[in-house]
N, C-alpha and C positions, 0 to 999 in steps of 0.2 A: 829293462832293465834300467837300476837308478843307482846314484853310487850314494853313498851315505859316508859323513864322516867319521872315521875309526873305527868303525865297523864292515868293513869290505866291503866285496860285493853282492850285491841282489839279484841272486840266482832263477827264482820264482816266485810269484807272489799268486794266490787262488783267491778268490773271492764266492762264496757260494752261499747260501741261502736253507739254512737249517730251523730248524724247534729247538725251541731250550725249556730249563726248567726256572724257574723260583724256587725262591727257599721254601714257597707256601706251595709249591707241590706244581701251582699254577704252570701250563705250557703256553710259550709266546715264540712268534716271529724269530727270528734273530738273523744277523747280518755276519757272519764269521769271515775274517781276510785274513789268510795263511801267510807267512811269509817263511823263506829258506834262504837263510847268508849267511856264506861261508868266509868264516874269520882267518885272520891272518895268522894265527896258529895252525891253522888247517883243522879248527875244528868247526861245524856247523850248528847254527842260532838258528831253532824255530818258532817266529811268533807267531800269535792268535791274537786280534783282535773281534771283540764283542761287539754286538751292536744292534741294539733293543730296535723292530724297526716295526713295531704294532702300530704304530700311527702311520705307517708309510702304507704296509699291508692292508689296513682296514682302507685307505683311503684309495688304494688301486682295488680293493675288493669294491668297493663303491659305484668305483668309475666303470670298471669290468659290468656291472648289474644296471648302471646308468644306461652303458651304451646296449648292452642285451635290451631292455625297455625299449629303448630309441627306437633299435632295429625291428622289434617287433614292432609297435609306436607306426615307425614306416611303410611296414610291408601289411598292416592291418587298416593304411589308409591308401595303400599305391603312392606310396611316397617314394620320389629319393634325391637324392641333391650330388652336388658335384663342388667342388672344387678346382679353379683356374689358377696357377699362377701365373702370373701375367707379362713376366718377363723370358718363359720362356712356351707358355704357350700348353705349357702340359694338366691334363685334368685329370684328376681323383676321382673316382664315381663311386658311392657307396648306395649302401640301404637298397629299394629296387631298381635302383636304375637301371644297372645291365639289361633287365630282365625288359623295362619298360621301354628303352630306345631300342634295345634288340644288337647292341654293341657284346662283343665278347669277351670282354674281362672289365675290371675294378681300372682299369688305366689306359688313356687313348691320351691323344692330341685335339688341339680344336679343330684342325679342319677333319680331321672322321667324325667327329660332333657333331658338328656342319654338316657332313655330309648325310646323316640317317634323316636331316631335314629336308621336308619337301620342296623344290625348288623355288613356287609361290613366295614360303616363308621365311627363305632362309638368308635373304639380303637384311630382311629386317631383323632377327637373331643375333646375324653379325655386329650390325648398327647398334644393337642396345645393348652388349659387350660390351663395344668399343665405346659408350657414351657413358659408361658407367663409371670412369674413371671422372668423369667431372660432374655430374650427377650422384652419384655416392649408387644409386640401388636401381633396381627398372624390375619391371611385372611384364613380361609379353605370355600371349596364348597364339601357340604356334601346331603345326601338324607334322608332323613323320610318319617315313615310313618304312615298317621293318621287311627285314628280309624276304618276309611270305607276300611282301608290297601292300598288306592293309595300312591304311592309312588311319592314323592318330590321332586326337586331339592333345596340347600339353599344353601347362598353364607352370610358368617358372616366374620364380622372384629370386633376386638375388640382391647381396649389398658387397659393399667393397672393403676390404680389414686390411689397413697396413699396421706391418710391424715395426717399421722404420721404409726409407724411402727406396734401398733397396727392396726388400721386400713387401710384396702386393699382392693381394688375395682376391679373386671373385668369390664368395659363399653364395650357393644357390638351391633353390628345390627345384624339384623333377617330380608333375603329378599330374597325373593319365586323367584325362576330362572326357573320353570320349563320350560316354552312357548321359555324362550331363548337357553334351552338345548335341545331343540325340534326339533329349527332352526337348531342350530347349527349339530345336527346329521342330521338329514333333507339333510344340506348342504355337509357333510363329504361325505354319501349315494350317493345323486348326485356328487359330486366329484368324489368317488371310481366308478362309473356307467360310467361317462364321461372319465377320467382314461384307466377304462378295456377298453372301445369304443375305444379310442384311439391306444391302446396296436396293438388291432386286425385291426383298421386302417392300422399302421405300416407295422405287419405279414403280413398282406393283401399287402400293396406293392411291401414288398421285396419279397415275393412270385411271385406276375407280372414281379419286377423288374428281378427275375432268371428263370422267364419263357421269359423272351423276354432278356437277354443275351442268355439263347440255343438255342430263334430262328435266330436267330443272328449269332450264333456261325453254327446250320446245317444249316441257309442259304448261307452264306461263305464257308465252308466243301462242301453245293449241288457244290456251281458254280465249285470250286476245281476240285471237282470227276468227274462233268460232262466237263472242260476241258482236264480233261485227260481222259478219255472215250474216247472221241471224237479223241484226239491225237491216242490212241489205236486200233481205229478203224479204222486210213485210214491208219496204219501201220497192218492190221491184211488183210486188204481188197490188199494190195500190195503184200505181203506174199504169200495171197490165190489164186491172180490172176495169178503170177507165177509157182505155182506148179501144177493148173489146164496146164497152155501151158504144162509144161512140163512131164505131162501124157498123151499128144500126142506127146511124144519125146524116153521118156525111154520104153524101151522095157523089159519084163521079169516079169513073176509073183510073184516073191521076191521084185522087186523096185517099183512097180505097187500099192504092199502090206500097204506099208511102206508111199508111196505120201497119199492112201485111209487113213491113218491112222494123217494124219501130217493135209490132207482137214479137216476130223472130227474136230481136236481140233482147226485149226481156225474158224470152225465154231461154236463150245462151245467157245472159247474166242469171235466172234462175239457175239452170244445169254450173256455174261456177259457183257457185255461193252453197248448193249443194256438194260441189268438191272441199271446199272450206271447211264445211262443218264435218265434212268425216273425215277429214286432216283433224279436226281436233277432238275428234272421236264422241261429237256429238249430234251426227248424222245417224239416221236410220238407214240398215244396209236393204234396199230393196230387191234381190236376185230378179232376172226375169231371159228370158233366152236370147240370145244374141250373135250374130253377125260381128265376128273380132272385125272384119275389112270394112266396115260399114265404119268401128271406133276407128281404125285409126285417121279415115277420111276426117272424123269430126278433128281429130285430136289433130291432124294437117289443117285445119282452115282455121284451130284457135293459134296455133303454132305459125303458121303465116301472116296476122295479123300482129303476130304480139312483138317476133323477131323484125320484124321488119325487109326490107327492101336487098339488104348486103348482104340475106342468108336467102339460099337457094334449098329447095325441101320438096327431092322426089321422093317414092315411094315404090315399092315393086308388091302386089295383094299373088297371093291363091286363090285361083279362079272356085278349085274345089275343100274350099277351108269349110269343115261341119261348124256344125252351134254349137254352142255353149250355154252357161248356166251363173251368170254372176250379175253383179250390183255394177251397172254403166259407167256411174260417176267410179268406182275402186278402180275398173280398166283405165279409164282414160288418167284418172292418177298416177 
């Protein structure tokens, strides 16, 4: 009730949106304000004020259309949003935010909002919301747990909006990115597997390269060994031939024993060169029937002279060992 000078008391005032007609017959939205006034003489006066609200009506219609488009766009992109009133902590959730976060309604407190956030990420989100008063904005990825305990990834981008010093709000978006995270994790897993496979391939190639280098070295060593053994064998042939000639010319038991030991040494040297030639793959295999015990004894004699007195070699031979057909030099090698 308001008081108007000279008009008495205004008992009731009603305002209603209606549609009116212009002189041209065009219909337009209007607002009718009807006032019922009791005059001092006891009579009643009704006043009607009509206002053309076409511009406001069209603006409201466009706002509602834009809001619906925004709602559909947010829903299509699985996006939501929130508004947090810093003074009270009250949060308004719009778009698909309640469904994304698993909250029951469009309004909640900051504690209820943080309660759905996974415990490992809750402190980070709370700190980001606190720092926005100084930074002006924030962007964060965090995990939430819905009532069914399913774990989901969320990305939020927010900014501070201040109408005045007393009214400050945080407006932010809520977007579920679980599928994107799953793709990222799968890509990381595949990259890690491929990296491990490449490392294994590199190690295999390095090992193969090392084996090739060793084989090339052995081949070169074999060629060198074969050449030396061949030349050494020629020298032994000359020495052995001359010793055999001396056996027919030298008399006496002692000189004959010395010549015999020299011929045995030449024979042993010849067998050694034959082993070197076989090792170098330049010797011809010459298999014959062998007693392996004899081969063992021959090798032991060679090792005793080679290793010296600091090493003691013993052997246990089988008395009933059968004979074999093999190259003596190969067996000894």
